[in-house]
N, C-alpha and C positions, 0 to 999 in steps of 0.2 A: 657657819662652818664649824665642824666638830674636830677637836684635836685628835691626833693619831695616838692610839693606845700604844703602838709599837715604840714611839719616840720616848716614852717615859717609863716603859716597863723595866723593872729591875733597878731603878734609880733611887728607890726608897722614898718617893714623895708620897704625901697623904693622898688617899683615894678621893676622887671627886664624884659628885653626882653626875648622872648622864647629861651630856651636853656642855659640861664645864671643861675648860681648857686646863691642861696640866702645865706646870712650870718647872724649870730645872730644879733639881734637888738641892737642899742645903741642910747641913746638920742642924738638928733641933737645938734650941737654947737649953742650957743646963737647968735653968729654973723655969718652971711652967707656971702659968697663971699669975705672973708677976704684975705689979701695978703698971698701967699704961704709961705713967710718967717716968718709969725707970728707963735707963738707956737700953737701946737695942744694938746688936751688931751692925756696924755701919758698912756702907759701900764706898767705893772710890768716889762716886758722885757726891755722897753726903759729906766727905771730907775735902772735897775740892781736888782730889787726885783723879787721875784718869787711867786706872789700871783695869777698868771693867771690860775692856775688849779682849783681855788676855784669858778671862774665864767667864762662865755664865753669870748673868746679872740677875739679882744682886748676889755678891759673894761674901761669905763671912769675913769680917775684919775686926780688929781690936776696937773696943768701944770708944767713942769720941764724946766730948762734952757738948751736947746739944740740948737746948731747952725744950725741944718739942719732938716727941716720938713721931707724931704725925708729920712733922717737917722732914724727918729722915726718910720716912716711908714715901712721902710725896716725891722727894728728890730721886729715890731709887726707881719709883714707877715711871717718872718722866724719862729717866735714862733708858729703862726697858722699852719704852715706847719708841724712842729714837733708834735704838739698836734693832728693833723688830722682835724682841723677845716676847712682848705683849703683841700678839698678832691681830691685825684687823679682822673683824668678824667673829672672833672667838670670845666666849664668856668666861669671866674669872670671878670666883666668889671671894668675899672678904675672909671667911673662915679659912679657906684653903691657902690664900695668900698670907694670912696671919700665921699659919703653921710654917709657911715658907720662911717668914721673917723671924719667927720665934716670938711673936707678940699676939695679943688678943685681936679679935676681928675689928674692934672699935676704931683704932687709929687707921687701919687699912681702909675701912669703910669711909671714914672722914676724908682720907686722901683721895679715894676714888670719887667721892662726891665733888671735891674740888676739881678733879679732872673732868667731871661731867659738866661743871660750869664753864670750863675752858673749851669744851667741845671735843675732848679726846675720847670720851666713853659715853655710853648711855645706860641708864638703869634698866635692868631686866627683872621685873617683879619676881620675887621668890627664887631667883637664881643668882643674881650678882650684877656684873657690869660687862657690857659688850664693847669692845674696842671699835670705834667708828671706822667704817670702810670709806676711804677717800679715793677719788679718782684724779686724773690729770687735769680735768677742768677746774676742780676746786683749787688745785695747786696754782694753776694759771691765774685764777681770780685773786688768790692771796698775793701773788707776785704783782698783779696790777694795782691792788690797793696799797701795797708797800711802796710801789713806785710813786703813786700819787702823793703819799705822805713824805717820803724821804728825799726824793729828787729835789723839790723846791727848797727844802730845808738845807740840804747840802750845798746847793747853789748859793743860797744866802750866806752860809757859813764860809764858803770859799771866798766871798767878797770881803767878809768882815774879820775873820780870825787870822791873826798874824802867824807867820811861818814857825816861830818858836813854839807856839801852842800845838801845832800839828806835829812837830818833832817829838813832843811828849807822848804821842800815841804810837810812835813807831814800834816800841816793844810789844804792844798788843797786836799790831799787824804781823810782826815777826813770829809771835806766838801762834798765830793761825797757820803760818807756813810750817812750823814744827809739828803742830797738831795734825795737819793734813798728811805729813810724811809718815805718820803712824798708821794711816789707813783706818783709824778708829772713828766711826761716825759720831759717837757720843762725845769723844774728846774734842773733835773738830766742831761739833755743834755748839758746845759751850764757849769755845774761844771765838767762834764766828759771831755769836751774839754779843760777847763782851766787847769786841771791836766796834760793832755797830752801835751799841749802847754808848760807848765812850764818845764816838763821833757826834751822835745826836744830843748828848748831854751838854755839848758846847752851846746849844741853842738856849739852854736855861729853862726848858719847859719839861717839867717832870711828867706831866700827863702825856706829852708826845712820846717821851722815852718809854713809858709804860705800855702805851697802845702799840707802838712799833715793835717792842720786844715780844708782846703777846702774838702779834701777827707772824713775827719771825719764828717763834717757837712752833706755832702751828704748821708753818711751812716745812719744818724739819721732820714731821711725822711721816712714816712710810706710807706708801700707797696701798690700795687694796691688794690682798695676797701677801702682804708683808715683804714684798720685794725691796731689796736695798737699791735705792736709785743711784747713789753716787759711789763709785769705786775710788781707789786711792788716787789714780791719775786725775780724776775729776775734782777731787778734793784739793789736790795740789794746784790745779788750774784756778779753782775758785779762790784759794788763798792768795795766789799771785795777783789776782784782781784787787785784793785789799791793798797790797803794796803799791800797785799802779795808781789806785784811787787816792791813796794818801799823798803820793807825789804830785798828783794833779791838784789836790786841795791845797797843798803847800805852795804850789806855783800860782794858784788862783786861776787856773785854766778852766773856765766855765764849760766850754764845749767838750773838753775831755771828761770832765766830771760828769756832765749830763750823759754822755755816751757810755761811760764805764758803769755808772749806777744802773742804767736801764739794761745793759747787757748782763750785769751781775744778777739782777732779778730774773731776767729771761732765762739765764742758765740754771737758776734755782728751780724753775718750773719745768 
């Protein structure tokens, strides 16, 4: 799929080679050719803030103290994947994205290579990286695998974890409700994963948390065509299930926990 020339005309973005996608414009950094370990303008995602739904992602922000330029770029690219700014099927080159961020191509290329390992993009020789096109079947498969992992763990936790420990997670569940009310997919995606990570962390298995979080992140990427799957009302309904799940876990109601988790994953697919 080739990007539309009309969508980026007059926006002041660097030119791309034929077949490469254009991304929203951003003022170039004041210093050019700076060392890759210098700080770059950060995005809301890089600072843990969630203002990126208000303007195109990534948007210039005051510099933050981060040890890795690559890490900042990776955070911003992950956010752009969730919001659909990096569109499935389109090719993005590291030099063009580097211009967009005001950094060299190297940290962008490294971040894209990490996304390739995660299955988000694929390398296109001599052109850049193509965002993977995913369909509903893949999303359903991810939901099934997540269910196989998380349902038995949550049932075990419901039997073993005391009510006061579950009460400590209530602020995270409430945060998903607030995030959903904004209608911002990227804001909600992060709070959604934070809640699930906190629940699974009570099992004391770091590998479990890491694998489940990776599956969860992949389930949040847009489908082919870049269509946004969940609108505000659906995000709000999804967040409400977190509150209901937490109440069932607190009460140790295994039947309700099992039903809610399976419905939750089914809704995500």
